[in-house]
N, C-alpha and C positions, 0 to 999 in steps of 0.2 A: 723265268727270272732273268733280269738283265745283268749285264756286266757291272761289277762294282766299280764305281767311278763315273759311269754314265749319268749325267745330270738329267733329272726330270724337267719338263717345261716349267714347273713351279719353282724348282731350285734355280734354274737359269734366270727366271724372272726376278727372284729375290736377290740373286747376286748382282744382276744388272741395276737393280734399284738401290740396294744398300751399299754395294761395293765390297761386300764380304759374305761368305757363306760358311756355315759350320756343317760338316758331314760327320756324324757320330759313327764310331766303330769302323773307321776307314782302315785302320791297321789292326791286325789281330794281336791277341796277347803274346803269341809266339813270335811275331815279327818285332814287337816292342822288346821282348826279352832278348832276342838275338842282337838287336842294335845296341841295347844297353850293355849287354855282356861283351860285345865286341869293343865298345868304347872303353869299358873298364880295362880290357886288355891293352888297348892303345896307351892309356894313361899310365899303366904299370910299366910299360916299356919306354915311356917318354922320359928323357933326361932334361930336367928344367934348366940345367946349367948351359944348355946349348943355345938358349934364346931367352931374352927378357922382354919379348914383344908384348905390348899391352894394347888391348882393343878399347877404343873410346868412340862414342858418337858425338862428344863435345869438342874434343881436342885432336881431331884427325890429322891436321897438317903437321904438327910437331911430332906426332907419334908414328907416322907412316914411315915405312922403311922398305928396303928391297925384300925383306922377309915377307912383308904384307903383299907386295906386288907378285912375288913368286908363288904365293899361296894359291893363286888362281888355278894352277895346275898341279898342286901338291896337297898333302895333308899336313897342315901347320897348326900350331898351338898358340893361343893368345890368352894372356892372363887378365884377371880383373884389375882395375885401377887400384883397388884397396888391398891387393894381395901382398904388397911388399911393405916392409918397415923403412925407416929413414936411412938405413944402411944398405938397402937393396936386397934384403933377405926375405924369403917367404915367411909370412906370419903364421901359416898353417900348412898342412900337407898339400902337396901339389894337386891331389884329387879334388880339394876344396878351394883351389885357387884359380882354376882355369875358367875363363869366360866362355870361350868357344873353340871349336876345332873346325877348320875349313881350308880350302873352299872346293876341293875336288874329291870329297868322300864318295860321291856318286859315280865317279869314274874309276877310282883306284882301288877302293876296298870292296871285295866281293859281297859282303853282307849288306852294305849300304847301297851298292849298285843294284842288287837284286830287288830291293824295294823301289829305288828311284826309277828304274827302268821297267817296272812291272806294268802289266797290262792295265791295271786299274788307274795308275798314274797317267799313262798315255791316253787311256779312254777319257779321263777327266779333261785333259787338255784339248783333245779333239772335240769334245762336247762343248767346250768354250769357244770353239771356232778356229783353233789353230790348224794351220795347213802342214807345216813342217817344224814342229816344236823341238827345241833342245833344252836340256837342263844346263844352265850356264854357271850355276854355283850351288854349293850345298854347305850347310853349317850344322854342327851339333852344338846346341846352346844349353848351358848348364844352369844359369841363374842361381848361383850358389847361395846357401843359407847365410843371411846376415850381410854378405858383401856383394851379392848379385846386383850389379849396377843397373840404373835406369837406361832405357833407350829412348832418346828424345823424339818428339813427333817428326815423322818423315814419310816420304813416298818412295816406293821401291823403284819407280821409273827414274828417280833422281840418280841412282847409282848404276842402273843397268838400262841405258837408254838406247832405243832403236827408233828408226824413222820408217814407218809410223811407230808409235809406242805400242809395245806388245808384252811387257813384263807382267807376270802373274806370280804371286808368292803362294807357296804351299807350306803351311806351318803345322807340323804334326806334333801333338802333345804326347810325350813319352811318359809323363806323369800328370796327375791332375793339376790344372792351372787355375788358380783362384786369385781373388783380389789381394789376399794377404801375401801370397808367394810370388806375385809379379806377373799376372796374366796379361794378355794383350788388351789394349783399349783402342777404340777407333771412333772416328766421327762418321756416322752413317751418311751416305750420299755425298761425302766430300769429294769422291772421285769425279763427280760431275763438274767440278770447278777447274779441272785440268791440273797440269804440272806447274808447281810454283818455283822450283829452282833445280839446278843440276849440280851433281858432284863431278868435278872436272879433274882429270889428271894432266897437269902441265909439265913444263920443263923443271919447275922448282918444287914439284910435289903435287899433292891433291888439295882441292879447295872447293867450296861451294861458290857458284857464280853470283849469288846474291844472299842477303841475310834471310834467316828464317822468319816467316810471319809469326805474329803472336797469336796463340790459340786460347780460347776460353775453355778451361778444363770441364766446364759444365756441359760442353757439347760432346764430350767423349762418353762412350758406353763401354763397360767391361765385357770381355768375351771370355767368360769362365767355361772351361771345357774339361771333360774327363779324359784320362789317358786313352789314346787310340783315336781321338777325334782329330779331324783335319780342318784347319781354317784356311779357306781359299781367299786370297787377298788381291783385289784389283791394284794394278801398278800405280794408280793415282790416288789410292785411298790414304788419307792421313791416319797413321796409327802409331802407337807408342807402347812402352811398358815401364812400370815403376820399379824401384828397388825391391828386392826380396826382403821383407821384414819378418819372415817366419824362420823356423828352425828346419824347414823342409826345402829341398831343392825343387827346381821346376825345369826338368830336362825337356828339350824339344829338338826335333830334327826339321830343319827348314830347307826348302828347295826353291829356286827361282828359275822360271822358264821364260824363254823368249821365242818368237817365231822367226824362221829364217827364210820363209817363202814371201818374196816381195818386200822384205824388210832389210834395212841396212843397219849394221852394228856401228855405233858411234865410235870413231877412232880415238876420241878423247875420254872414253870411259876408263875407269881405273883398271879393269880387266883387259889385258892385251895378250891374247893367247897365241902361242906358237903353233899349236895343233888345233884344227877346227873340231869342235865337239860333234859327236855323232847324233843325228836326229832320232827321236823316238818314232815308232811306227804304230799305226792303227792295227786293230785285230785283222789278221788275214794278209797284211802287207809283209813284204820281205825286203 
């Protein structure tokens, strides 16, 4: 039996064709429980009065701050846009108000690091053709009941650009993801059309270098998955998620990898690290 994470030729062909791939039961129930329990503990210890940072895919320029920039090498907490009332107070408990936690869980926290740097994750990346992969960011995404906001159509290469382009998203469902609670949607084969715009960090903040194209929602297909399933996402694939309209959350753990062999990290990416990330290794490497 092969190593979990090694893609079969059929899986690789499907990924190359469609731009995404679902691998069922990639994470064990024990791994899911460990990550969810660890995040529960982080939220209990988190003091929401220390930050009021909000994460948005619509209004990034105004809402970006040093807190966002510094999160590249920290564990930072970001609230939902609808979490606060007109007076700036949380409308519900902090545990139900958080949008995501990121972006260095995979480096700092032992529980998330164990999964992120596991042999099955590295094997998956090497079977995709990576030479010297690094996990460049990680996010625990909550998609809260009722207020879990939409994520507008985007491509991961827009935010994590290398020359040549090498970003791959690894989206792990920690709960069942359905159409009702805000699962991923994607336009199959859209990665073949290339990158449409970039997310730039300039002297005056962050911005997209061009407007978003308009997309026909009929072209998107839902990616409904069970807890433990991993969705592998090509960096140029157009994907999105809608608001959570259910009474159930939709927790997920998301990783983004880039190659560092023969590839250059763009200096105008939003992530500007002070310490170089450590590469993952193939089985047998040291």
